[in-house]
C-alpha positions as CSV (number, residue, x, y, z in Angstrom):
1,M,-101.1,-38.0,-46.5
2,T,-99.9,-34.5,-47.3
3,K,-96.6,-33.3,-45.9
4,Q,-98.5,-31.1,-43.4
5,E,-100.7,-34.0,-42.3
6,K,-97.5,-36.1,-41.7
7,V,-96.0,-33.3,-39.6
8,D,-99.2,-33.0,-37.6
9,F,-99.3,-36.8,-37.1
10,V,-95.7,-36.7,-35.7
11,I,-96.5,-33.8,-33.4
12,N,-99.7,-35.3,-32.0
13,T,-98.3,-38.8,-31.6
14,L,-95.2,-37.5,-29.7
15,K,-97.4,-35.3,-27.5
16,A,-99.5,-38.3,-26.6
17,L,-96.5,-40.5,-25.8
18,Y,-94.5,-37.8,-24.0
19,P,-96.8,-35.3,-22.3
20,E,-94.1,-34.8,-19.7
21,I,-90.6,-34.7,-21.2
22,P,-87.7,-35.8,-19.2
23,I,-84.4,-34.0,-19.7
24,P,-81.7,-36.6,-20.6
25,L,-78.7,-35.0,-18.8
26,D,-78.7,-34.2,-15.1
27,H,-77.8,-30.6,-14.3
28,K,-78.8,-27.8,-12.0
29,D,-78.0,-24.6,-14.0
30,P,-76.7,-23.5,-17.4
31,Y,-73.0,-24.2,-16.5
32,T,-73.5,-27.7,-15.4
33,L,-75.7,-28.4,-18.4
34,L,-73.0,-27.0,-20.7
35,I,-70.4,-29.3,-19.1
36,A,-72.7,-32.3,-19.3
37,V,-73.5,-31.8,-23.0
38,L,-69.8,-31.3,-23.8
39,M,-69.1,-34.6,-22.0
40,S,-71.8,-36.5,-23.9
41,A,-70.1,-36.4,-27.3
42,Q,-69.6,-40.0,-28.4
43,S,-70.8,-41.2,-25.0
44,T,-74.1,-42.2,-23.5
45,D,-76.3,-39.9,-21.3
46,V,-76.3,-42.7,-18.7
47,R,-72.5,-42.8,-18.5
48,V,-72.3,-39.0,-18.3
49,N,-74.9,-38.9,-15.5
50,Q,-72.8,-41.3,-13.6
51,I,-69.6,-39.2,-13.9
52,T,-70.9,-35.6,-13.7
53,P,-71.7,-35.8,-9.9
54,L,-68.1,-36.8,-9.2
55,L,-66.8,-33.8,-11.2
56,F,-69.4,-31.3,-9.8
57,E,-68.7,-32.4,-6.3
58,K,-65.2,-30.8,-6.8
59,A,-66.3,-28.0,-9.2
60,D,-69.8,-27.0,-10.2
61,N,-68.9,-23.5,-11.4
62,P,-66.2,-22.0,-13.6
63,Y,-64.3,-20.4,-10.7
64,D,-63.8,-23.8,-8.9
65,M,-63.2,-25.6,-12.2
66,V,-60.2,-23.5,-13.1
67,K,-58.6,-24.4,-9.8
68,L,-58.4,-28.0,-11.0
69,T,-55.7,-28.9,-13.4
70,V,-56.6,-30.3,-16.9
71,E,-55.1,-33.6,-15.6
72,E,-57.3,-33.7,-12.5
73,I,-60.4,-33.1,-14.7
74,R,-59.2,-35.8,-17.1
75,D,-58.8,-38.4,-14.4
76,I,-62.4,-37.8,-13.2
77,I,-64.1,-37.8,-16.6
78,K,-62.0,-40.6,-18.2
79,P,-64.9,-43.1,-18.3
80,V,-66.9,-41.0,-20.7
81,G,-64.2,-41.2,-23.4
82,L,-62.3,-38.5,-25.4
83,S,-61.1,-37.3,-22.0
84,P,-57.9,-35.5,-23.2
85,M,-59.9,-33.2,-25.5
86,K,-62.9,-32.8,-23.2
87,S,-60.8,-32.0,-20.1
88,K,-58.9,-29.3,-22.0
89,G,-62.3,-27.9,-23.3
90,I,-63.8,-27.8,-19.8
91,H,-60.9,-26.1,-18.3
92,G,-60.5,-23.7,-21.2
93,L,-64.1,-22.7,-21.5
94,S,-64.3,-22.1,-17.7
95,Q,-61.5,-19.6,-17.9
96,I,-63.1,-17.8,-20.9
97,L,-66.4,-17.6,-19.0
98,I,-64.6,-15.9,-16.2
99,D,-62.5,-13.6,-18.4
100,K,-65.2,-12.6,-20.9
101,H,-68.6,-13.4,-19.4
102,N,-68.4,-12.7,-15.6
103,G,-68.6,-16.5,-15.0
104,E,-72.0,-16.7,-16.7
105,V,-72.9,-19.0,-19.7
106,P,-73.7,-16.7,-22.7
107,K,-77.1,-16.9,-24.5
108,T,-76.1,-16.7,-28.2
109,Y,-74.9,-19.3,-30.7
110,E,-71.9,-17.1,-31.6
111,E,-70.6,-16.7,-28.1
112,L,-71.2,-20.3,-27.1
113,E,-69.5,-21.6,-30.3
114,E,-66.5,-19.5,-29.5
115,L,-65.9,-21.7,-26.4
116,P,-63.4,-24.6,-26.8
117,A,-65.0,-28.0,-27.5
118,V,-68.4,-26.4,-28.0
119,G,-70.0,-27.1,-31.4
120,H,-73.3,-26.0,-32.9
121,K,-75.3,-28.9,-31.4
122,T,-73.9,-28.3,-27.9
123,A,-74.8,-24.6,-28.2
124,A,-78.3,-25.5,-29.4
125,V,-78.9,-27.9,-26.5
126,V,-77.8,-25.2,-23.9
127,L,-79.9,-22.5,-25.6
128,S,-83.1,-24.7,-25.6
129,Q,-82.8,-26.5,-22.3
130,A,-81.1,-24.0,-20.1
131,F,-82.6,-20.7,-21.4
132,G,-85.8,-21.8,-23.3
133,I,-84.6,-20.1,-26.5
134,P,-86.1,-21.9,-29.5
135,A,-83.4,-24.3,-31.0
136,F,-83.5,-27.7,-32.7
137,P,-80.4,-29.6,-31.8
138,V,-80.0,-32.6,-34.1
139,D,-78.4,-35.8,-32.8
140,T,-78.1,-39.2,-34.4
141,H,-81.6,-40.2,-33.3
142,I,-83.2,-37.1,-34.9
143,Q,-81.1,-37.5,-38.0
144,R,-82.2,-41.1,-38.4
145,L,-85.9,-40.5,-37.7
146,M,-86.3,-37.4,-39.9
147,Y,-84.9,-39.6,-42.8
148,R,-87.0,-42.6,-41.9
149,W,-90.1,-40.4,-41.8
150,N,-89.3,-38.9,-45.2
151,L,-89.2,-35.4,-43.6
152,S,-85.6,-34.8,-44.6
153,S,-83.3,-36.2,-47.2
154,G,-80.5,-34.5,-45.3
155,K,-77.3,-36.5,-45.4
156,N,-75.9,-34.3,-42.7
157,V,-77.1,-32.7,-39.5
158,V,-77.0,-29.2,-41.0
159,Q,-79.6,-30.1,-43.6
160,T,-81.7,-32.1,-41.1
161,E,-81.8,-29.1,-38.8
162,K,-82.9,-26.8,-41.6
163,D,-85.7,-29.2,-42.6
164,A,-86.9,-29.6,-39.0
165,K,-87.0,-25.9,-38.4
166,R,-88.9,-25.4,-41.7
167,L,-91.5,-28.1,-41.0
168,F,-92.2,-27.7,-37.3
169,P,-93.6,-24.6,-35.5
170,K,-91.0,-22.7,-33.7
171,E,-92.8,-22.8,-30.4
172,L,-92.6,-26.6,-30.4
173,W,-88.9,-27.0,-31.3
174,N,-87.6,-27.3,-27.7
175,D,-90.2,-30.0,-26.8
176,L,-90.0,-31.8,-30.1
177,H,-86.3,-32.3,-30.3
178,L,-86.4,-34.1,-26.9
179,Q,-89.6,-36.1,-27.8
180,I,-88.0,-37.3,-31.0
181,I,-84.8,-38.4,-29.1
182,W,-86.9,-40.4,-26.6
183,Y,-89.0,-41.9,-29.4
184,G,-85.9,-42.9,-31.3
185,R,-84.5,-44.7,-28.3
186,E,-87.7,-46.5,-27.4
187,Y,-89.5,-47.2,-30.7
188,S,-87.2,-46.6,-33.6
189,P,-83.6,-47.5,-32.7
190,A,-80.8,-48.1,-35.2
191,R,-80.4,-51.7,-34.0
192,G,-83.1,-54.1,-33.0
193,W,-85.7,-52.0,-34.8
194,D,-89.3,-53.5,-34.5
195,L,-91.5,-51.7,-37.0
196,E,-94.7,-53.0,-35.4
197,K,-93.9,-50.9,-32.3
198,D,-92.8,-47.9,-34.4
199,I,-96.2,-46.4,-35.2
200,I,-94.8,-43.2,-36.7
201,T,-92.5,-44.9,-39.2
202,K,-95.1,-47.5,-40.0
203,T,-97.7,-44.8,-40.8
204,I,-95.6,-42.2,-42.7
205,G,-92.2,-43.9,-43.3
206,R,-90.1,-43.5,-46.4
207,K,-91.0,-46.2,-48.8
208,T,-87.4,-47.4,-49.4
209,E,-86.8,-47.7,-45.6
210,L,-90.0,-49.8,-45.2
211,E,-89.1,-52.0,-48.1
212,K,-85.6,-52.5,-46.7
213,Y,-87.1,-53.4,-43.3
214,Y,-89.5,-56.0,-44.7
215,K,-86.7,-57.6,-46.8
216,T,-84.6,-58.2,-43.7
217,K,-87.7,-59.8,-42.0
218,K,-88.5,-62.3,-44.8
219,P,-88.1,-65.9,-43.6
C-alpha cells in the first residue's frame, strides 16, 4: 500500500465505524466545553462528565464562576484530580474572559492559549468542537495510533499533529480526531490490545509494532 492508500483506508474504515460521532465531553456552549476540557487533563471523560454538572449547577458562565472562590471550585472538582491547579485556572480564565472578551470564549489559538491552564490541545478541542474551526487536537490515543499505523514517527504531540495535518484533508480534521480517539479506546488500546479486532493496525501497522505484538502472544 502507498502512503495515500493507507490514509484513504484509515478515513474509510473510521467513517464506516463512526458515521455518527459522539462528543466525549458533555457541554452546552463554548464556555462549558472549555471548562470540561481543562478538567479532563490527566483524568477520564467519564469522571469529568460526572463532576461538571455539579459545578455548572452553581456556575455555567464566567460571571457566576468568579462569584465562587477558588476553594469552592476546588472542593467541587476534587475528584477529577489536579484540583488546586485546575480550580485556579477556571477562576482565573473566567475573570479574563469578562475583562478582555466580554464574557465570551475567543476563537483563536493565541487568545485561548493566553488563558491560565489552557494549553495547545485544549485550545484545539475548543476551536474544533465549539466553533467548527479545523483543528487536530492530539491526545494519547491519537499519538499511539498514528505511531502504530506508521503515519507518524513523532515522539511528541507536536510532531504527530504536524503529520496528521499534512496527511489528512483539512475538511476532515474535526471528525477524524474524534473518530481516532473512539477507535483507540475500542479497538486499539494501550493495554489489553487485541490485534484481531484492530483492523486498521492489522492492515497497515508499523512492522516493528506488529512483530512486538506477536512476540508477546507466543505460547
